C-alpha positions as CSV (number, residue, x, y, z in Angstrom):
1,M,3.1,42.8,15.0
2,G,1.6,41.6,11.8
3,L,3.3,38.1,12.1
4,L,1.8,37.9,15.5
5,A,-1.7,38.5,14.3
6,F,-1.2,36.1,11.3
7,L,0.0,33.4,13.6
8,F,-3.0,33.9,16.0
9,V,-5.5,33.6,13.0
10,I,-3.8,30.4,11.7
11,G,-4.0,28.9,15.4
12,L,-7.7,29.8,15.5
13,L,-8.2,28.1,12.2
14,L,-6.4,25.0,13.2
15,L,-8.3,24.8,16.6
16,T,-11.6,25.2,14.7
17,L,-10.8,22.5,12.3
18,W,-9.8,20.2,15.1
19,F,-13.1,20.9,16.8
20,L,-15.2,20.2,13.7
21,K,-13.4,17.0,13.1
22,S,-13.9,15.7,16.6
23,K,-17.4,16.8,17.0
24,T,-19.2,16.4,13.7
25,A,-19.4,14.1,10.6
26,L,-16.5,15.8,9.2
27,G,-14.3,13.4,11.2
28,G,-16.1,10.3,10.2
29,S,-16.6,7.4,12.8
30,S,-14.6,7.5,15.8
31,G,-14.2,3.8,16.8
32,K,-16.1,0.7,16.0
33,T,-19.7,1.1,14.8
34,N,-22.2,-1.6,14.9
35,M,-24.1,-0.3,11.8
36,R,-23.4,-1.5,8.3
37,V,-25.1,-1.3,5.0
38,I,-26.1,-4.6,3.7
39,D,-27.6,-3.8,0.4
40,T,-28.9,-0.8,-1.6
41,L,-31.3,-0.6,-4.6
42,R,-31.6,2.5,-6.6
43,I,-35.2,3.0,-7.7
44,D,-34.7,6.1,-9.8
45,P,-32.0,8.9,-9.9
46,K,-33.1,10.4,-6.7
47,N,-34.7,7.6,-4.7
48,R,-33.4,4.3,-3.3
49,V,-34.1,1.5,-0.8
50,C,-31.4,0.5,1.6
51,V,-31.1,-2.3,4.0
52,L,-29.0,-1.7,7.2
53,A,-27.9,-3.9,10.0
54,Y,-27.8,-1.9,13.3
55,G,-27.1,-3.8,16.4
56,D,-29.3,-6.8,16.5
57,R,-31.9,-5.4,14.2
58,R,-32.3,-5.1,10.3
59,L,-33.8,-1.9,9.0
60,L,-35.4,-1.3,5.5
61,L,-35.2,2.4,4.7
62,G,-36.7,4.3,1.9
63,I,-34.4,7.3,1.1
64,S,-35.4,10.3,-1.0
65,P,-33.8,13.6,-1.3
66,S,-36.1,15.2,1.3
67,A,-36.7,12.2,3.8
68,I,-35.6,8.9,5.1
69,T,-38.4,6.6,5.8
70,L,-38.4,3.4,7.9
71,L,-40.2,0.8,5.8
72,D,-39.6,-2.3,7.8
73,S,-37.7,-3.5,10.9
74,Q,-36.7,-7.1,11.9
75,D,-34.7,-8.7,14.6
76,L,-31.6,-10.6,13.6
77,D,-31.2,-14.2,14.6
78,P,-28.1,-14.7,16.8
79,A,-26.7,-17.1,14.3
80,E,-27.1,-14.7,11.4
81,F,-25.8,-11.8,13.5
82,A,-22.6,-13.7,14.3
83,S,-22.0,-14.8,10.6
84,E,-20.1,-13.0,7.9
85,P,-22.2,-11.1,5.4
86,A,-20.5,-13.0,2.5
87,E,-21.4,-16.3,4.1
88,S,-24.9,-15.4,4.8
89,A,-25.4,-14.0,1.2
90,L,-24.7,-17.4,-0.4
91,N,-27.8,-19.0,1.3
92,K,-30.2,-16.1,0.6
93,P,-31.7,-14.6,-2.5
94,A,-30.5,-11.2,-3.6
95,F,-32.1,-8.0,-2.2
96,R,-33.6,-7.2,-5.5
97,Q,-35.4,-10.5,-5.6
98,Q,-36.6,-10.3,-2.0
99,L,-37.9,-6.7,-2.7
100,G,-39.6,-7.8,-5.9
101,A,-41.3,-10.6,-4.1
102,L,-42.5,-8.3,-1.3
103,L,-43.9,-5.8,-3.9
104,N,-45.7,-8.7,-5.8
105,Q,-47.3,-9.8,-2.5
106,R,-48.6,-6.2,-1.8
107,K,-50.1,-6.0,-5.4
108,D,-52.1,-9.3,-4.8
């Protein structure tokens, strides 16, 4: 009787873990995703700025412990969208330089 109860509890535990893995972030991404992190800049130990490519858009996000804020959003060119990130990175300045130029423009 005790063995049967033990097996029942183990079965429920396995069923619960399977459900969590398939329905939540515990399981990671299931299949292909069209979102990728292009670059991240840590501003201080708790805050950072991140550039994401999502579909045909590029998003600039400000990330803090309590919030994620959309700072900017741009449409990607079809040629840029199809190219590899390493190839496009050779022709563009680094994210840190782009962010610095943008912040300097706002100061003026």
